[in-house]
N, C-alpha and C positions, 0 to 999 in steps of 0.2 A: 494626619490629613483628615479634614472634615469630609466624610463620605457624601453628605447631602449635596453640597455645592461642587464637589470634585475639585477642590482648590487646596492649595497648601496653606491652610490656616490651622493653627494648633487645635487639635481635638482635645478638649478639656473635660468632656462629659461623655457618658455612655448611655445610649438610648436602647430600650427594649422594643424591638420591632412589633412583636405581639406583647402587649403589656402583661405583667405578672397577674394583674387582676382579671385578665381575660384568659388565663391559662398558659401564658407564655412562660418561658424559663430563662435562666441566666446562662444558657449554653451559648457558646461563641456564635453559632449560626443565627441566633435571635438578638444579637447585640450589634450596635453600629456606633462607631466613634463619631462624635459631632462637636462642633464648636458651640459655645454657649448660646449664640444667637440662633443658630439652626435648631438646637434642641428646644429652646424656648418657643420657637415658631411651631414646631411639630407638636409639642405638648399642648399648646393653646388650641391648635387646630383639631386635635383628636380628643380634647376634653380630658387631658391628663389631670393628675391629682392637684396641680397648682393652678389650673386654668379657671376662668370664671365663665361658665356657660358655654363651653365648647360643644355641648350636645352629646358628649359621650361617644362620638363616632370613633371607630378604630380603623386606622389605615393599616392594611396588611403590608404595604410596601412604600414607606415614606421616602425611599431612595429615588423614586422617579419624580 
């Protein structure tokens, strides 16, 4: 289940809530299962490694 939209969509990707580059870990409490669409949206919004000009802002809680 994709946790971002709280719907039964196959979660095919794992998102680091606090990015590794910002000191996050791969511990279970810092990971969140997402569908590809939601993961792409969050990554673009927070300036993740594949985004173009997201500003580098880090969201501590993309679940909301």
